[in-house]
matplotlib code that plots the C-alpha trace (Angstrom):
import matplotlib.pyplot as plt

x = [0.2, 3.3, 3.1, -0.6, -3.2, -5.1, -8.7, -11.5, -14.5, -17.7, -20.8, -23.8, -25.1, -27.4, -26.7, -23.1, -22.2, -23.0, -21.5, -17.9, -17.8, -18.6, -15.7, -13.3, -14.1, -13.5, -10.7, -8.8, -9.3, -9.8, -13.2, -15.9, -19.4, -21.7, -25.2, -28.4, -30.3, -29.1, -30.5, -28.6, -25.9, -26.1, -27.0, -23.8, -21.5, -23.6, -24.7, -22.5, -23.5, -24.3, -24.3, -25.7, -26.3, -23.4, -21.0, -21.6, -20.0, -21.0, -18.9, -18.9, -18.1, -16.5, -16.6, -19.4, -21.0, -24.5, -23.2, -20.2, -18.7, -19.1, -16.8, -14.4, -13.3, -12.2, -10.0, -10.7, -7.4, -9.9, -13.7, -15.8, -19.5, -21.5, -25.0, -26.9, -25.8, -28.9, -27.9, -24.1, -25.7, -26.7, -24.1, -20.5, -22.0, -21.5, -18.0, -16.8, -17.6, -15.0, -12.8, -9.1, -6.2, -5.2, -8.4, -8.9, -12.8, -13.8, -17.3, -18.6, -21.5, -23.5, -23.6, -21.8, -19.3, -19.9, -15.6, -15.7, -18.8, -17.0, -14.0, -15.4, -17.4, -14.7, -12.5, -9.9, -7.8, -7.8, -10.5, -11.1, -13.8, -14.6, -16.8, -18.6, -19.7, -21.7, -25.1, -27.4, -30.9, -31.4, -33.1, -33.5, -32.0, -28.0, -28.5, -27.8, -28.3, -25.3, -27.1, -24.0, -20.2, -19.1, -15.2, -13.1, -13.9, -12.1, -10.6, -9.1, -8.1, -9.4, -6.2, -6.9, -9.3, -7.4, -7.4, -5.1, -3.7, -1.6, -0.7, -4.2, -5.5, -2.9, -3.7, -8.1, -7.4, -5.1, -7.6, -10.4, -9.3, -7.5, -11.3, -12.7, -13.9, -11.4, -10.7, -8.0, -6.9, -7.5, -6.1, -8.6, -11.6, -14.2, -14.5, -15.8, -17.9, -19.3, -20.0, -21.9, -23.6, -24.7, -26.3, -27.3, -29.4, -31.0, -32.9, -33.3, -34.9, -37.6, -38.3, -38.1, -41.3, -43.0, -42.4, -41.2, -38.7, -35.3, -36.2, -39.9, -38.4, -35.9, -38.2, -40.9, -40.9, -41.7, -39.3, -36.8, -36.7, -36.6, -33.7, -31.5, -32.5, -31.1, -28.0, -27.6, -27.3, -25.8, -22.6, -22.4, -22.4, -19.8, -18.2, -18.0, -16.4, -13.3, -14.5, -15.2, -16.9, -16.1, -18.4, -20.0, -20.9, -24.2, -24.6, -22.3, -24.1, -27.7, -26.9, -25.2, -29.0, -30.3, -28.9, -30.5, -32.9, -36.3, -34.9, -36.2, -33.4, -32.4, -34.4, -38.2, -37.5, -36.9, -40.1, -42.2, -40.8, -41.5, -37.6, -35.5, -33.9, -30.7, -32.0, -30.0, -26.6, -27.5, -30.2, -30.3, -26.2, -26.3, -28.8, -26.4, -23.1, -25.4, -26.6, -22.8, -21.6, -24.6, -25.7, -29.3, -30.8, -34.6, -35.4, -32.6, -34.1, -37.6, -37.3, -35.3, -38.4, -40.8, -39.1, -38.8, -42.5, -43.3, -40.4, -42.8, -45.7, -44.8, -42.1, -44.8, -45.8]
y = [0.0, 2.4, 5.2, 7.1, 6.5, 3.7, 4.3, 2.9, 2.2, 1.6, 0.0, 0.7, 4.3, 2.8, 4.3, 2.2, 2.7, 6.5, 7.0, 4.7, 7.2, 10.6, 10.0, 8.2, 11.6, 13.6, 12.1, 12.9, 9.1, 8.9, 7.5, 6.8, 5.7, 2.5, 2.6, 2.1, 5.2, 8.1, 10.6, 9.8, 9.6, 13.3, 14.5, 12.7, 14.9, 18.1, 18.4, 15.7, 13.0, 14.2, 12.4, 13.3, 11.9, 11.0, 13.2, 15.7, 15.8, 16.4, 15.4, 15.5, 13.0, 13.6, 10.5, 8.0, 5.4, 4.1, 0.2, -1.9, -0.8, 2.5, 1.6, -0.4, 3.5, 4.6, 1.4, 0.8, -0.7, -1.4, -2.5, -2.1, -4.3, -2.4, -3.8, -6.0, -9.5, -10.8, -8.6, -10.7, -12.8, -10.2, -7.8, -11.0, -11.8, -8.3, -7.9, -10.7, -9.1, -6.2, -8.0, -7.6, -9.8, -6.8, -5.6, -5.9, -7.1, -6.5, -7.4, -4.6, -6.0, -7.8, -11.4, -15.1, -16.7, -13.5, -13.5, -17.2, -16.8, -13.9, -15.9, -18.7, -16.6, -14.8, -18.2, -15.3, -16.6, -14.0, -11.3, -9.3, -8.8, -5.5, -6.4, -2.7, -1.4, 1.2, 1.2, 4.2, 4.5, 6.5, 10.3, 11.5, 11.1, 11.3, 11.8, 9.7, 9.5, 7.3, 6.1, 4.6, 3.6, 1.0, 1.6, -0.1, -1.4, -4.9, -5.8, -9.3, -11.5, -14.7, -16.2, -20.1, -20.9, -19.1, -16.2, -13.7, -10.2, -8.4, -4.8, -4.8, -5.3, -2.4, 0.0, -0.2, -0.1, 3.0, 4.8, 4.2, 5.1, 8.7, 9.0, 9.1, 5.7, 3.7, 0.0, -2.6, -5.3, -8.9, -12.0, -13.9, -11.6, -14.6, -14.5, -11.1, -12.3, -14.7, -12.6, -9.7, -12.5, -14.4, -10.6, -9.1, -12.9, -12.7, -9.5, -9.2, -12.6, -12.0, -8.2, -8.6, -11.7, -9.8, -6.2, -5.0, -3.0, -4.2, -2.7, -4.3, -7.5, -7.9, -6.4, -8.6, -12.0, -14.7, -13.1, -11.9, -15.8, -16.4, -14.3, -15.8, -19.5, -17.9, -16.7, -20.2, -22.0, -19.2, -19.8, -23.6, -23.3, -21.2, -23.5, -25.9, -23.8, -23.1, -20.0, -20.4, -17.2, -18.4, -19.7, -16.0, -15.2, -15.8, -13.3, -11.0, -11.4, -10.8, -7.8, -6.2, -6.8, -5.3, -1.8, -1.8, 0.9, 1.7, 1.2, -1.4, -3.1, -3.0, -6.4, -5.4, -1.9, -4.4, -6.5, -3.0, -2.0, -5.6, -5.7, -9.1, -9.8, -11.0, -13.9, -16.4, -14.5, -14.9, -17.0, -19.0, -19.4, -20.2, -23.2, -24.5, -24.4, -25.9, -28.5, -29.5, -29.9, -32.1, -29.0, -28.8, -24.8, -25.4, -21.7, -20.5, -22.6, -21.9, -17.9, -18.2, -20.6, -18.0, -15.0, -17.2, -17.4, -13.3, -12.9, -14.8, -13.9, -10.5, -11.1, -13.5, -12.0]
z = [0.2, -0.6, -3.1, -4.4, -1.9, -2.9, -4.5, -2.1, -3.2, -1.6, -3.0, -1.1, 0.3, 2.9, 6.8, 7.1, 3.5, 4.1, 7.6, 5.9, 3.2, 4.2, 7.0, 4.3, 2.4, 4.7, 5.8, 2.5, 1.3, -2.7, -2.7, -5.1, -4.1, -6.2, -5.7, -7.9, -6.8, -9.3, -7.1, -3.9, -6.0, -7.6, -3.8, -2.4, -5.5, -5.1, -1.1, 0.0, 2.7, 5.8, 8.9, 12.1, 15.2, 17.7, 15.3, 12.6, 9.7, 5.5, 3.2, -1.0, -2.9, -6.2, -7.8, -7.8, -9.9, -11.0, -11.9, -11.0, -14.9, -13.8, -10.6, -12.8, -14.4, -11.4, -11.2, -7.1, -5.0, -2.3, -2.6, 0.4, 0.2, 2.1, 0.9, 3.4, 3.7, 1.6, -1.5, -2.0, -4.3, -6.6, -6.0, -6.2, -9.6, -10.5, -9.1, -10.9, -14.3, -13.0, -10.9, -11.5, -9.3, -7.4, -5.8, -2.2, -1.3, 2.1, 3.1, 5.2, 6.9, 9.4, 9.5, 9.4, 6.5, 4.5, 3.5, 3.0, 0.5, -1.3, -1.4, -3.1, -5.6, -6.6, -6.8, -4.6, -2.0, 0.5, 1.0, 3.9, 7.1, 8.8, 12.3, 12.3, 15.6, 14.3, 13.5, 11.8, 9.9, 7.0, 7.7, 4.2, 0.9, 1.4, 5.4, 8.0, 11.7, 13.8, 16.4, 18.7, 18.2, 20.2, 19.5, 18.1, 14.6, 13.7, 10.4, 9.5, 6.4, 5.6, 3.5, 2.1, 4.4, 7.4, 9.6, 9.8, 9.1, 6.6, 4.6, 3.6, 7.1, 8.2, 6.1, 6.3, 10.3, 9.9, 7.2, 9.2, 12.7, 11.1, 9.7, 13.2, 12.5, 15.3, 13.8, 15.1, 13.5, 14.7, 13.5, 14.8, 13.3, 12.9, 16.9, 16.8, 13.6, 16.0, 18.7, 16.7, 15.2, 18.1, 19.7, 16.1, 15.9, 19.0, 19.2, 15.2, 14.8, 17.6, 16.9, 13.4, 14.4, 17.1, 16.4, 19.6, 20.1, 21.2, 25.0, 24.7, 23.6, 26.7, 28.9, 28.7, 30.1, 27.2, 24.2, 27.1, 28.1, 24.2, 23.8, 26.9, 24.8, 21.4, 23.0, 24.5, 21.4, 19.2, 22.6, 22.1, 18.4, 18.2, 20.7, 18.8, 15.9, 18.1, 19.9, 23.6, 25.0, 28.7, 31.6, 32.5, 28.5, 28.6, 31.3, 29.7, 26.0, 27.7, 29.9, 26.6, 25.2, 28.1, 26.8, 23.2, 24.3, 22.8, 19.2, 16.0, 14.8, 10.7, 10.5, 11.9, 9.8, 6.5, 7.4, 8.2, 4.7, 3.0, 2.1, 2.3, 5.6, 6.6, 8.4, 6.1, 7.9, 11.2, 13.0, 9.6, 9.5, 13.5, 12.6, 10.0, 12.0, 14.4, 11.8, 10.9, 14.4, 15.6, 18.0, 18.0, 18.1, 17.6, 18.6, 15.6, 13.4, 14.5, 14.1, 10.8, 9.4, 10.9, 9.2, 5.6, 6.3, 6.7, 3.7, 1.3, 1.8, 0.6, -2.1, -3.9, -7.1]

ax = plt.figure().add_subplot(projection="3d")
ax.plot(x, y, z, "-o")
ax.set_aspect("equal")
plt.show()
């Protein structure tokens, strides 16, 4: 990563991608954003992306692309995929069309197994993964609110089936930290992925099915007991996969969820807006790993089935 500053491509200008793009652009990085919403690209270029909430900043993005072909004309060196994980199946075939061996591809998403899917689909031996510890929501076109940030974010590399760090993870951690998004390298990034996936799966699944806020779900005895069961299953499966979070993990994870506040998790917002959800990368992924290791996951499996059914009802023609 010596010489000229690498060009950073960011695919997807949802809240997470917008917050990343605005910070990096404000920090002086050479950023190009790709999104299918032309109005959003025009706003990013002319008025800038505006981030409010726990941080206030506006950054104009000079380079925009309405397709992967347009993105490739800017010769991005590092590409952050900041779409929802369920959009990977549409994005990856398009990336494959423009991929060059020197490109670094980063999963900047929630969910379990994204970096493996990217490596397999593109047929490459190294992909990168960031565990994002900030969250936001869309306020209006080109405006996102950053609700919380529990630094640091973590970045790691998935190289030939093993987790590690390299020059690119070092560069990403430095670049993001310098832009105001404190990020650390993690040789065992998958442990952080497991932790976030278990926590996300719990209240995303419950709230998306029951239409409760996180606070309501943790205060109502029936949904709280379901949350504890989802956590127990996730921790057992992670342990089978080689990631033991210790004896007090259940208490730690439960108390973390109790601080969730009166917010709707993103999966509930997806259901309300009749959009595809990330359940396959959350509860669904925990259930698949459970099956692989012979660890029963009845609650995660049930919520996965319920959410697939809810999705089918609004996605069928």
